[in-house]
mmCIF file of the N, C-alpha and C atoms, coordinates in Angstrom:
data_MODEL
# 
_entry.id   MODEL 
# 
loop_
_atom_site.group_PDB 
_atom_site.id 
_atom_site.type_symbol 
_atom_site.label_atom_id 
_atom_site.label_alt_id 
_atom_site.label_comp_id 
_atom_site.label_asym_id 
_atom_site.label_entity_id 
_atom_site.label_seq_id 
_atom_site.pdbx_PDB_ins_code 
_atom_site.Cartn_x 
_atom_site.Cartn_y 
_atom_site.Cartn_z 
_atom_site.occupancy 
_atom_site.B_iso_or_equiv 
_atom_site.pdbx_formal_charge 
_atom_site.auth_seq_id 
_atom_site.auth_comp_id 
_atom_site.auth_asym_id 
_atom_site.auth_atom_id 
_atom_site.pdbx_PDB_model_num 
ATOM 1   N N  . MET A 1 1  ? 93.608  145.306 2.187  1.00 0.00 ? 1  MET A N  1 
ATOM 2   C CA . MET A 1 1  ? 94.009  143.927 2.342  1.00 0.00 ? 1  MET A CA 1 
ATOM 3   C C  . MET A 1 1  ? 95.364  143.867 3.053  1.00 0.00 ? 1  MET A C  1 
ATOM 4   N N  . ARG A 1 2  ? 95.452  143.019 4.057  1.00 0.00 ? 2  ARG A N  1 
ATOM 5   C CA . ARG A 1 2  ? 96.699  142.865 4.821  1.00 0.00 ? 2  ARG A CA 1 
ATOM 6   C C  . ARG A 1 2  ? 97.677  141.986 4.061  1.00 0.00 ? 2  ARG A C  1 
ATOM 7   N N  . LYS A 1 3  ? 98.944  142.379 4.062  1.00 0.00 ? 3  LYS A N  1 
ATOM 8   C CA . LYS A 1 3  ? 99.994  141.578 3.448  1.00 0.00 ? 3  LYS A CA 1 
ATOM 9   C C  . LYS A 1 3  ? 100.818 140.934 4.552  1.00 0.00 ? 3  LYS A C  1 
ATOM 10  N N  . ALA A 1 4  ? 101.322 139.728 4.291  1.00 0.00 ? 4  ALA A N  1 
ATOM 11  C CA . ALA A 1 4  ? 102.129 139.009 5.273  1.00 0.00 ? 4  ALA A CA 1 
ATOM 12  C C  . ALA A 1 4  ? 103.234 138.262 4.544  1.00 0.00 ? 4  ALA A C  1 
ATOM 13  N N  . ASP A 1 5  ? 104.357 138.070 5.237  1.00 0.00 ? 5  ASP A N  1 
ATOM 14  C CA . ASP A 1 5  ? 105.453 137.290 4.665  1.00 0.00 ? 5  ASP A CA 1 
ATOM 15  C C  . ASP A 1 5  ? 105.111 135.807 4.593  1.00 0.00 ? 5  ASP A C  1 
ATOM 16  N N  . ILE A 1 6  ? 104.353 135.322 5.590  1.00 0.00 ? 6  ILE A N  1 
ATOM 17  C CA . ILE A 1 6  ? 104.000 133.905 5.664  1.00 0.00 ? 6  ILE A CA 1 
ATOM 18  C C  . ILE A 1 6  ? 102.491 133.787 5.824  1.00 0.00 ? 6  ILE A C  1 
ATOM 19  N N  . ILE A 1 7  ? 101.885 132.891 5.047  1.00 0.00 ? 7  ILE A N  1 
ATOM 20  C CA . ILE A 1 7  ? 100.452 132.622 5.148  1.00 0.00 ? 7  ILE A CA 1 
ATOM 21  C C  . ILE A 1 7  ? 100.284 131.146 5.477  1.00 0.00 ? 7  ILE A C  1 
ATOM 22  N N  . ILE A 1 8  ? 99.625  130.863 6.587  1.00 0.00 ? 8  ILE A N  1 
ATOM 23  C CA . ILE A 1 8  ? 99.331  129.493 6.994  1.00 0.00 ? 8  ILE A CA 1 
ATOM 24  C C  . ILE A 1 8  ? 97.872  129.243 6.648  1.00 0.00 ? 8  ILE A C  1 
ATOM 25  N N  . VAL A 1 9  ? 97.625  128.222 5.821  1.00 0.00 ? 9  VAL A N  1 
ATOM 26  C CA . VAL A 1 9  ? 96.261  127.901 5.405  1.00 0.00 ? 9  VAL A CA 1 
ATOM 27  C C  . VAL A 1 9  ? 95.748  126.778 6.298  1.00 0.00 ? 9  VAL A C  1 
ATOM 28  N N  . GLY A 1 10 ? 94.787  127.106 7.134  1.00 0.00 ? 10 GLY A N  1 
ATOM 29  C CA . GLY A 1 10 ? 94.196  126.130 8.040  1.00 0.00 ? 10 GLY A CA 1 
ATOM 30  C C  . GLY A 1 10 ? 94.546  126.433 9.482  1.00 0.00 ? 10 GLY A C  1 
ATOM 31  N N  . ALA A 1 11 ? 93.526  126.453 10.327 1.00 0.00 ? 11 ALA A N  1 
ATOM 32  C CA . ALA A 1 11 ? 93.721  126.769 11.742 1.00 0.00 ? 11 ALA A CA 1 
ATOM 33  C C  . ALA A 1 11 ? 93.462  125.550 12.618 1.00 0.00 ? 11 ALA A C  1 
ATOM 34  N N  . GLY A 1 12 ? 93.800  124.367 12.081 1.00 0.00 ? 12 GLY A N  1 
ATOM 35  C CA . GLY A 1 12 ? 93.722  123.152 12.885 1.00 0.00 ? 12 GLY A CA 1 
ATOM 36  C C  . GLY A 1 12 ? 94.960  123.045 13.760 1.00 0.00 ? 12 GLY A C  1 
ATOM 37  N N  . ALA A 1 13 ? 95.190  121.855 14.259 1.00 0.00 ? 13 ALA A N  1 
ATOM 38  C CA . ALA A 1 13 ? 96.319  121.645 15.169 1.00 0.00 ? 13 ALA A CA 1 
ATOM 39  C C  . ALA A 1 13 ? 97.653  122.017 14.526 1.00 0.00 ? 13 ALA A C  1 
ATOM 40  N N  . ILE A 1 14 ? 97.867  121.634 13.289 1.00 0.00 ? 14 ILE A N  1 
ATOM 41  C CA . ILE A 1 14 ? 99.134  121.927 12.609 1.00 0.00 ? 14 ILE A CA 1 
ATOM 42  C C  . ILE A 1 14 ? 99.284  123.419 12.353 1.00 0.00 ? 14 ILE A C  1 
ATOM 43  N N  . GLY A 1 15 ? 98.230  124.068 11.854 1.00 0.00 ? 15 GLY A N  1 
ATOM 44  C CA . GLY A 1 15 ? 98.297  125.500 11.560 1.00 0.00 ? 15 GLY A CA 1 
ATOM 45  C C  . GLY A 1 15 ? 98.554  126.345 12.793 1.00 0.00 ? 15 GLY A C  1 
ATOM 46  N N  . VAL A 1 16 ? 97.826  126.048 13.864 1.00 0.00 ? 16 VAL A N  1 
ATOM 47  C CA . VAL A 1 16 ? 98.013  126.796 15.108 1.00 0.00 ? 16 VAL A CA 1 
ATOM 48  C C  . VAL A 1 16 ? 99.394  126.498 15.696 1.00 0.00 ? 16 VAL A C  1 
ATOM 49  N N  . GLY A 1 17 ? 99.805  125.225 15.627 1.00 0.00 ? 17 GLY A N  1 
ATOM 50  C CA . GLY A 1 17 ? 101.141 124.855 16.108 1.00 0.00 ? 17 GLY A CA 1 
ATOM 51  C C  . GLY A 1 17 ? 102.239 125.583 15.359 1.00 0.00 ? 17 GLY A C  1 
ATOM 52  N N  . MET A 1 18 ? 102.078 125.716 14.050 1.00 0.00 ? 18 MET A N  1 
ATOM 53  C CA . MET A 1 18 ? 103.066 126.450 13.259 1.00 0.00 ? 18 MET A CA 1 
ATOM 54  C C  . MET A 1 18 ? 103.078 127.916 13.654 1.00 0.00 ? 18 MET A C  1 
ATOM 55  N N  . GLY A 1 19 ? 101.919 128.487 13.935 1.00 0.00 ? 19 GLY A N  1 
ATOM 56  C CA . GLY A 1 19 ? 101.854 129.870 14.402 1.00 0.00 ? 19 GLY A CA 1 
ATOM 57  C C  . GLY A 1 19 ? 102.600 130.065 15.711 1.00 0.00 ? 19 GLY A C  1 
ATOM 58  N N  . VAL A 1 20 ? 102.433 129.116 16.626 1.00 0.00 ? 20 VAL A N  1 
ATOM 59  C CA . VAL A 1 20 ? 103.146 129.174 17.907 1.00 0.00 ? 20 VAL A CA 1 
ATOM 60  C C  . VAL A 1 20 ? 104.647 129.094 17.675 1.00 0.00 ? 20 VAL A C  1 
ATOM 61  N N  . LEU A 1 21 ? 105.067 128.166 16.819 1.00 0.00 ? 21 LEU A N  1 
ATOM 62  C CA . LEU A 1 21 ? 106.489 128.013 16.511 1.00 0.00 ? 21 LEU A CA 1 
ATOM 63  C C  . LEU A 1 21 ? 107.064 129.291 15.884 1.00 0.00 ? 21 LEU A C  1 
ATOM 64  N N  . LEU A 1 22 ? 106.345 129.880 14.949 1.00 0.00 ? 22 LEU A N  1 
ATOM 65  C CA . LEU A 1 22 ? 106.816 131.110 14.316 1.00 0.00 ? 22 LEU A CA 1 
ATOM 66  C C  . LEU A 1 22 ? 106.993 132.225 15.344 1.00 0.00 ? 22 LEU A C  1 
ATOM 67  N N  . GLN A 1 23 ? 106.043 132.336 16.276 1.00 0.00 ? 23 GLN A N  1 
ATOM 68  C CA . GLN A 1 23 ? 106.179 133.342 17.328 1.00 0.00 ? 23 GLN A CA 1 
ATOM 69  C C  . GLN A 1 23 ? 107.400 133.081 18.189 1.00 0.00 ? 23 GLN A C  1 
ATOM 70  N N  . LYS A 1 24 ? 107.631 131.816 18.533 1.00 0.00 ? 24 LYS A N  1 
ATOM 71  C CA . LYS A 1 24 ? 108.769 131.473 19.390 1.00 0.00 ? 24 LYS A CA 1 
ATOM 72  C C  . LYS A 1 24 ? 110.109 131.805 18.741 1.00 0.00 ? 24 LYS A C  1 
ATOM 73  N N  . ILE A 1 25 ? 110.180 131.717 17.407 1.00 0.00 ? 25 ILE A N  1 
ATOM 74  C CA . ILE A 1 25 ? 111.442 132.040 16.736 1.00 0.00 ? 25 ILE A CA 1 
ATOM 75  C C  . ILE A 1 25 ? 111.523 133.513 16.348 1.00 0.00 ? 25 ILE A C  1 
ATOM 76  N N  . GLY A 1 26 ? 110.508 134.286 16.731 1.00 0.00 ? 26 GLY A N  1 
ATOM 77  C CA . GLY A 1 26 ? 110.563 135.728 16.538 1.00 0.00 ? 26 GLY A CA 1 
ATOM 78  C C  . GLY A 1 26 ? 109.902 136.266 15.280 1.00 0.00 ? 26 GLY A C  1 
ATOM 79  N N  . CYS A 1 27 ? 109.229 135.412 14.533 1.00 0.00 ? 27 CYS A N  1 
ATOM 80  C CA . CYS A 1 27 ? 108.529 135.866 13.321 1.00 0.00 ? 27 CYS A CA 1 
ATOM 81  C C  . CYS A 1 27 ? 107.221 136.531 13.735 1.00 0.00 ? 27 CYS A C  1 
ATOM 82  N N  . LYS A 1 28 ? 107.002 137.738 13.271 1.00 0.00 ? 28 LYS A N  1 
ATOM 83  C CA . LYS A 1 28 ? 105.794 138.468 13.641 1.00 0.00 ? 28 LYS A CA 1 
ATOM 84  C C  . LYS A 1 28 ? 104.877 138.743 12.443 1.00 0.00 ? 28 LYS A C  1 
ATOM 85  N N  . ASP A 1 29 ? 105.385 138.519 11.225 1.00 0.00 ? 29 ASP A N  1 
ATOM 86  C CA . ASP A 1 29 ? 104.626 138.877 10.032 1.00 0.00 ? 29 ASP A CA 1 
ATOM 87  C C  . ASP A 1 29 ? 104.043 137.633 9.358  1.00 0.00 ? 29 ASP A C  1 
ATOM 88  N N  . PHE A 1 30 ? 103.015 137.041 10.022 1.00 0.00 ? 30 PHE A N  1 
ATOM 89  C CA . PHE A 1 30 ? 102.335 135.892 9.443  1.00 0.00 ? 30 PHE A CA 1 
ATOM 90  C C  . PHE A 1 30 ? 100.850 135.979 9.752  1.00 0.00 ? 30 PHE A C  1 
ATOM 91  N N  . VAL A 1 31 ? 100.072 135.240 8.994  1.00 0.00 ? 31 VAL A N  1 
ATOM 92  C CA . VAL A 1 31 ? 98.628  135.202 9.201  1.00 0.00 ? 31 VAL A CA 1 
ATOM 93  C C  . VAL A 1 31 ? 98.177  133.751 9.081  1.00 0.00 ? 31 VAL A C  1 
ATOM 94  N N  . ILE A 1 32 ? 97.184  133.372 9.889  1.00 0.00 ? 32 ILE A N  1 
ATOM 95  C CA . ILE A 1 32 ? 96.596  132.036 9.825  1.00 0.00 ? 32 ILE A CA 1 
ATOM 96  C C  . ILE A 1 32 ? 95.179  132.187 9.271  1.00 0.00 ? 32 ILE A C  1 
ATOM 97  N N  . LEU A 1 33 ? 94.917  131.528 8.158  1.00 0.00 ? 33 LEU A N  1 
ATOM 98  C CA . LEU A 1 33 ? 93.592  131.590 7.545  1.00 0.00 ? 33 LEU A CA 1 
ATOM 99  C C  . LEU A 1 33 ? 92.773  130.381 7.981  1.00 0.00 ? 33 LEU A C  1 
ATOM 100 N N  . GLU A 1 34 ? 91.553  130.625 8.420  1.00 0.00 ? 34 GLU A N  1 
ATOM 101 C CA . GLU A 1 34 ? 90.676  129.539 8.824  1.00 0.00 ? 34 GLU A CA 1 
ATOM 102 C C  . GLU A 1 34 ? 89.398  129.598 8.007  1.00 0.00 ? 34 GLU A C  1 
ATOM 103 N N  . ARG A 1 35 ? 88.690  128.492 7.971  1.00 0.00 ? 35 ARG A N  1 
ATOM 104 C CA . ARG A 1 35 ? 87.451  128.427 7.182  1.00 0.00 ? 35 ARG A CA 1 
ATOM 105 C C  . ARG A 1 35 ? 86.300  129.063 7.952  1.00 0.00 ? 35 ARG A C  1 
ATOM 106 N N  . LYS A 1 36 ? 85.878  128.431 9.032  1.00 0.00 ? 36 LYS A N  1 
ATOM 107 C CA . LYS A 1 36 ? 84.754  128.951 9.825  1.00 0.00 ? 36 LYS A CA 1 
ATOM 108 C C  . LYS A 1 36 ? 85.234  129.376 11.211 1.00 0.00 ? 36 LYS A C  1 
ATOM 109 N N  . GLU A 1 37 ? 85.936  128.463 11.853 1.00 0.00 ? 37 GLU A N  1 
ATOM 110 C CA . GLU A 1 37 ? 86.446  128.739 13.193 1.00 0.00 ? 37 GLU A CA 1 
ATOM 111 C C  . GLU A 1 37 ? 87.664  127.864 13.435 1.00 0.00 ? 37 GLU A C  1 
ATOM 112 N N  . VAL A 1 38 ? 88.447  128.224 14.405 1.00 0.00 ? 38 VAL A N  1 
ATOM 113 C CA . VAL A 1 38 ? 89.643  127.462 14.729 1.00 0.00 ? 38 VAL A CA 1 
ATOM 114 C C  . VAL A 1 38 ? 89.246  126.060 15.154 1.00 0.00 ? 38 VAL A C  1 
ATOM 115 N N  . GLY A 1 39 ? 89.862  125.051 14.527 1.00 0.00 ? 39 GLY A N  1 
ATOM 116 C CA . GLY A 1 39 ? 89.603  123.652 14.862 1.00 0.00 ? 39 GLY A CA 1 
ATOM 117 C C  . GLY A 1 39 ? 88.314  123.094 14.284 1.00 0.00 ? 39 GLY A C  1 
ATOM 118 N N  . ALA A 1 40 ? 87.768  123.714 13.252 1.00 0.00 ? 40 ALA A N  1 
ATOM 119 C CA . ALA A 1 40 ? 86.483  123.273 12.672 1.00 0.00 ? 40 ALA A CA 1 
ATOM 120 C C  . ALA A 1 40 ? 86.537  121.837 12.182 1.00 0.00 ? 40 ALA A C  1 
ATOM 121 N N  . SER A 1 41 ? 87.676  121.391 11.642 1.00 0.00 ? 41 SER A N  1 
ATOM 122 C CA . SER A 1 41 ? 87.761  120.024 11.138 1.00 0.00 ? 41 SER A CA 1 
ATOM 123 C C  . SER A 1 41 ? 87.625  118.994 12.254 1.00 0.00 ? 41 SER A C  1 
ATOM 124 N N  . PHE A 1 42 ? 88.053  119.332 13.480 1.00 0.00 ? 42 PHE A N  1 
ATOM 125 C CA . PHE A 1 42 ? 87.924  118.413 14.601 1.00 0.00 ? 42 PHE A CA 1 
ATOM 126 C C  . PHE A 1 42 ? 86.466  118.280 15.040 1.00 0.00 ? 42 PHE A C  1 
ATOM 127 N N  . MET A 1 43 ? 85.680  119.328 14.793 1.00 0.00 ? 43 MET A N  1 
ATOM 128 C CA . MET A 1 43 ? 84.266  119.290 15.179 1.00 0.00 ? 43 MET A CA 1 
ATOM 129 C C  . MET A 1 43 ? 83.487  118.283 14.333 1.00 0.00 ? 43 MET A C  1 
ATOM 130 N N  . ARG A 1 44 ? 83.940  118.094 13.078 1.00 0.00 ? 44 ARG A N  1 
ATOM 131 C CA . ARG A 1 44 ? 83.252  117.143 12.191 1.00 0.00 ? 44 ARG A CA 1 
ATOM 132 C C  . ARG A 1 44 ? 83.600  115.773 12.632 1.00 0.00 ? 44 ARG A C  1 
# 
């Protein structure tokens, strides 16, 4: 099991945006958890 300092729950617009922001500030130890696929809630 992978360990991470930051866990983002949800890969919608906010989750992916937070991932981008974390990368821009130099954070490399995070994971984004999604249900089925990225942006699945928008498909509904």
